[in-house]
C-alpha positions in Angstrom: -6.6 -24.2 15.4 -6.5 -20.4 15.5 -3.2 -18.7 15.3 -3.2 -16.6 18.5 -0.4 -14.4 17.2 -2.6 -13.2 14.4 -5.5 -12.5 16.8 -3.0 -10.7 19.0 -1.8 -8.5 16.2 -5.4 -7.6 15.2 -6.1 -6.8 18.8 -3.2 -4.4 18.9 -4.4 -2.9 15.6 -7.8 -2.3 17.2 -6.2 -0.3 20.0 -4.2 1.7 17.5 -7.4 2.4 15.6 -8.7 4.4 18.6 -5.5 6.5 18.6 -5.7 7.0 14.8 -9.3 8.0 14.5 -9.5 10.3 17.6 -6.5 12.3 16.3 -5.7 13.7 19.8 -2.8 16.1 19.6 -2.9 18.3 22.7 0.7 17.6 23.9 3.8 15.6 23.0 2.7 12.2 24.4 -0.7 12.4 22.6 1.0 13.4 19.4 3.5 10.5 19.6 0.6 8.0 20.2 -1.4 9.5 17.4 1.6 9.2 15.2 1.9 5.5 16.0 -1.8 5.2 15.4 -1.3 6.4 11.8 0.3 3.0 11.1 -2.9 1.1 12.1 -3.8 0.3 8.4 -0.4 -1.2 7.8 -0.6 -3.7 10.6 -4.3 -4.4 10.0 -3.8 -5.1 6.3 -0.7 -7.2 6.9 -2.6 -9.5 9.2 -5.8 -9.5 7.1 -4.0 -10.8 4.0 -2.7 -13.9 5.7 -6.1 -15.5 5.5 -5.5 -15.9 1.7 -2.8 -18.5 2.4 -5.4 -20.8 4.1 -8.1 -20.1 1.6 -5.9 -20.8 -1.4 -5.6 -24.4 -0.3 -9.3 -24.9 0.7 -11.7 -22.9 -1.5 -12.4 -22.6 -5.3 -11.7 -19.4 -7.2 -15.4 -18.7 -8.0 -16.4 -18.8 -4.3 -13.6 -16.5 -3.2 -14.4 -14.0 -6.0 -18.0 -13.8 -5.0 -17.2 -13.6 -1.3 -14.8 -10.7 -1.6 -17.0 -8.9 -4.2 -19.8 -9.0 -1.5 -17.3 -7.7 1.2 -16.1 -5.0 -1.2 -19.7 -3.7 -1.7 -21.0 -4.3 1.8 -18.0 -2.4 3.1 -19.3 0.7 1.5 -21.5 1.0 4.6 -18.3 2.0 6.5 -17.4 4.5 3.7 -20.9 6.1 3.9 -20.7 6.2 7.7 -17.4 8.1 7.7 -17.6 10.2 4.6 -18.2 13.9 5.4 -19.1 15.1 1.9 -21.8 12.7 0.8 -22.3 14.5 -2.5 -19.2 12.7 -3.8 -20.0 9.3 -2.4 -20.1 7.7 -5.8 -18.2 10.2 -8.0 -15.3 10.0 -7.7 -15.4 6.5 -6.2 -12.8 6.4 -3.4 -11.4 3.1 -2.0 -11.7 2.7 1.8 -10.6 0.2 4.3 -12.8 -2.7 3.4 -12.4 -2.2 -0.3 -8.6 -2.4 -0.2 -8.9 -5.4 2.1 -11.1 -7.2 -0.4 -8.8 -6.4 -3.3 -5.6 -7.2 -1.2 -6.9 -10.6 0.1 -8.2 -11.6 -3.3 -4.9 -10.7 -5.0 -2.9 -12.7 -2.4 -5.4 -15.6 -2.8 -4.7 -15.8 -6.6 -1.0 -15.5 -6.0 -0.9 -18.3 -3.5 -3.3 -20.6 -5.4 -1.6 -20.4 -8.8 2.1 -19.5 -8.0 2.6 -20.8 -4.4 5.7 -18.6 -4.0 8.0 -18.5 -1.0 8.3 -15.6 1.5 11.0 -13.8 -0.4 8.7 -13.3 -3.4 6.2 -11.5 -1.1 8.9 -9.2 0.3 10.0 -8.5 -3.2 6.4 -7.8 -4.3 6.0 -5.4 -1.4 9.1 -3.5 -2.4 8.1 -3.5 -6.0 4.7 -2.0 -5.3 6.2 0.9 -3.4 8.8 1.4 -6.1 6.0 1.5 -8.6 4.4 4.2 -6.6 7.6 6.3 -6.6 7.9 5.7 -10.4 4.4 6.9 -11.2 5.0 9.9 -9.0 8.0 10.8 -11.1 6.2 10.5 -14.4 4.9 13.7 -16.0 1.1 14.0 -15.7 -0.6 14.7 -19.0 -4.1 13.8 -17.7 -3.6 10.0 -17.6 -3.6 10.0 -13.7 -7.2 11.2 -13.7 -8.3 7.9 -15.0 -6.4 6.0 -12.3 -7.0 8.3 -9.3 -8.9 7.2 -6.2 -8.7 3.5 -7.1 -5.2 2.7 -8.5 -3.2 5.8 -7.8 -3.2 8.8 -5.4 -5.1 11.0 -4.7 -7.3 8.6 -2.8 -7.8 7.1 0.6 -6.5 3.5 0.2 -5.5 3.3 -3.5 -4.1 0.0 -4.8 -0.7 1.5 -5.5 0.9 1.6 -2.9 -1.6 0.1 -0.3 -1.3 -3.4 -1.7 2.2 -3.6 -0.2 1.2 -4.3 3.4 -0.6 -7.5 2.3 2.5 -8.9 0.7 4.6 -7.7 3.7 2.3 -9.6 6.1 2.6 -12.8 4.1 6.4 -12.5 4.2 6.4 -12.0 8.0 4.0 -14.9 8.4 5.8 -17.4 6.2 9.4 -16.6 7.1 11.3 -18.0 10.0 10.8 -15.5 12.8 14.4 -14.5 12.9 13.9 -13.0 9.4 11.4 -10.6 10.9 14.0 -9.3 13.3 16.5 -8.9 10.4 13.9 -7.0 8.4 13.2 -4.7 11.3 16.9 -4.0 11.7 17.4 -3.5 7.9 14.5 -1.0 7.8 16.0 1.0 10.7 19.4 1.0 9.0 17.9 2.1 5.7 16.2 5.0 7.5 19.4 6.0 9.1 21.3 6.0 5.7 18.5 8.0 4.0 18.6 10.5 6.8 22.4 10.7 6.6 22.3 11.3 2.9 19.8 14.1 3.4 16.9 12.4 1.7 13.5 13.7 2.7 11.8 11.0 4.8 8.4 12.5 5.7 7.9 9.7 8.2 4.4 10.8 9.2 3.0 11.3 5.7 0.4 8.5 5.4 -1.7 10.3 2.8 1.0 10.5 0.2 3.1 7.6 1.2 6.7 8.7 1.5 10.0 6.8 1.8 10.1 7.4 5.5 6.5 6.1 6.1 7.3 3.0 4.0 10.5 2.2 5.9 9.0 2.8 9.3 6.1 0.6 8.2 8.5 -2.2 7.4 10.1 -1.8 10.8 6.9 -1.7 12.9 5.3 -4.6 11.0 8.3 -6.9 11.2 8.9 -6.0 14.8 5.3 -6.6 15.7 5.2 -10.0 14.0 8.5 -11.0 15.7 7.2 -10.2 19.2 3.7 -11.8 18.6 5.3 -15.0 17.3 8.0 -15.0 20.0 5.5 -14.9 22.8 4.3 -18.4 23.9 0.6 -19.2 23.1 0.1 -20.0 26.8 1.3 -16.5 27.9 -0.8 -14.8 25.2 -4.0 -16.8 26.2 -3.5 -16.1 29.9 -2.3 -12.5 30.1 -3.4 -10.9 26.8 -6.9 -12.4 26.3 -8.6 -9.0 26.0 -6.5 -8.3 22.9 -7.3 -11.7 21.6 -11.0 -11.0 22.0 -10.7 -7.7 20.2 -8.7 -9.3 17.4 -11.3 -12.1 17.0 -14.0 -9.5 16.5 -11.9 -6.8 14.8 -14.5 -6.1 12.0 -17.2 -5.4 14.6 -14.8 -3.2 16.5 -14.1 -1.3 13.3 -17.7 -0.3 12.9 -18.5 0.2 16.6 -15.7 2.4 17.5 -16.2 4.7 14.5 -19.9 5.0 15.4 -19.0 5.9 19.0 -16.4 8.4 17.8 -19.1 10.1 15.6 -21.5 10.3 18.4 -19.0 11.8 20.8 -17.8 14.4 18.2 -21.4 15.5 17.5 -23.2 15.2 20.8 -20.7 15.7 23.6 -19.1 18.8 25.0 -15.8 19.0 26.9 -14.7 15.5 26.0 -13.6 15.6 22.4 -10.0 16.9 22.3 -9.1 15.7 25.8 -7.6 12.5 27.2 -11.1 11.4 28.3 -11.9 10.6 24.7 -9.7 7.5 24.7 -11.2 5.6 27.7 -14.7 6.7 26.7 -14.4 5.4 23.1 -12.7 2.2 24.3 -15.2 1.4 27.1 -18.3 2.4 25.1 -17.1 0.3 22.1 -16.5 -2.8 24.2 -19.8 -2.3 26.0 -21.7 -2.2 22.7 -19.8 -5.2 21.4 -21.1 -7.2 24.4 -24.7 -5.8 24.2 -25.3 -6.1 20.5 -25.3 -9.9 19.9 -28.0 -10.7 22.6 -30.0 -7.7 21.6 -30.1 -8.6 17.9 -30.6 -12.2 18.8 -33.7 -11.2 20.7 -34.9 -9.5 17.5 -34.3 -12.7 15.6 -31.7 -11.0 13.3 -29.3 -14.0 13.2 -32.1 -16.3 11.9 -32.9 -13.7 9.2 -29.3 -13.3 8.1 -28.9 -17.1 7.8 -30.7 -16.8 4.5 -28.8 -15.4 1.5 -31.7 -13.2 0.2 -31.4 -11.2 3.4 -27.8 -10.4 2.4 -28.9 -9.2 -1.0 -31.5 -6.9 0.7 -28.7 -5.6 3.1 -26.5 -4.9 0.1 -29.3 -3.1 -1.7 -29.9 -0.9 1.4 -26.1 -0.1 1.7 -25.9 1.0 -1.9 -29.2 2.9 -2.1 -29.4 4.8 1.2 -26.6 7.3 0.3 -28.7 8.3 -2.7 -32.1 8.7 -1.0 -31.5 9.7 2.7 -30.6 13.2 3.7 -27.0 13.8 4.8 -26.1 14.0 8.4 -27.2 11.9 11.4 -30.0 10.0 9.5 -27.6 8.6 6.9 -24.7 8.0 9.3 -26.8 6.1 11.8 -28.6 4.1 9.1 -25.3 3.0 7.6 -23.9 2.3 11.1 -26.8 -0.1 11.8 -26.3 -1.8 8.4 -22.6 -2.1 9.1 -23.3 -3.6 12.5 -25.4 -6.4 11.0 -22.7 -7.0 8.3 -19.9 -7.2 10.8 -21.8 -9.4 13.3 -23.0 -12.1 10.8 -20.7 -11.9 7.8 -19.0 -15.2 8.8 -22.2 -17.1 7.9 -22.4 -15.4 4.6 -18.7 -16.0 3.7 -18.9 -19.6 4.7 -21.8 -20.2 2.4 -20.2 -18.4 -0.5 -16.6 -19.6 -0.3 -17.5 -23.1 -1.3 -19.3 -22.1 -4.5 -17.6 -23.7 -7.5 -18.1 -22.7 -11.2 -19.0 -24.7 -13.1 -20.8 -26.6 -10.4 -19.6 -30.1 -9.6 -21.7 -32.8 -11.2 -24.0 -34.7 -9.0 -22.9 -38.3 -8.4 -25.3 -41.0 -9.6 -26.2 -43.7 -7.1 -27.4 -47.2 -8.0 
């Protein structure tokens, strides 16, 4: 059975994505909502990592490695779609949303499969990862950071240190008794108050160079969100919050669709971008596309094509090659948008086929 609380949290993250990626800051209310939207990746990563707990008990290591390697590489379609400077698409290589999700889920899978730790281990790991970020910031730079930048350490979009911490945080919130989420939210608020009272710089809105304030507020929001989602009864969620459940179930498709819609509005509309109209327009257009695309691609027999693994290898080749051969601008963005839509619509078939791969292969039983 699906855990409705996880779909609900992913649905909330989808709404926050619109706030984060439109960056509307025309007055105080829009600035506050945009600020909350900046915590979208924290909640999205926290929920995404929980799948590792189920996969660790069900799928072999080789299958999971291959699966998330494919997601890592196919997710570059999103990077190419959103990158403004395509001359640096490959050098330096910069981790984006789907790359850190692949790394984070794979890391948690290995932890759960081989260590099977309790929830407090995961909270400690989340704290340790952020502490490691602070420690590396304090070290003198003699050039060694250049070898780790954009993948392991900042600068970079979603570097491993510190962006692995939400995955461990989400596992803690999922495995713990729900009252512990309430305690963690309260402790995070208390820590923020103490830091403010001591005069420590918080920088609560600094997502790009994760600060103490951003980290503590992330703990508060994530723990509080998990507490509310788990406290609500499944019957209430299914009856009154079904639109959020639908968004959560198809969150990867929404990720691609809403960014494509935002790009089109920014480049081909006048008088809408930078106004409150952008929020309902992005939301309604994205949902409309999500309804229209499956039957449209079905009529083109795309699902039957993507049921064969060679088609996924071709899709991967197109994702990797097009940034090198297509001219920058609309041609490249829309091509990668189309490739990303195919990936997000049918990736479940690919992952189900790959997750069961074992190495070495199990011997065939002899009969008779």
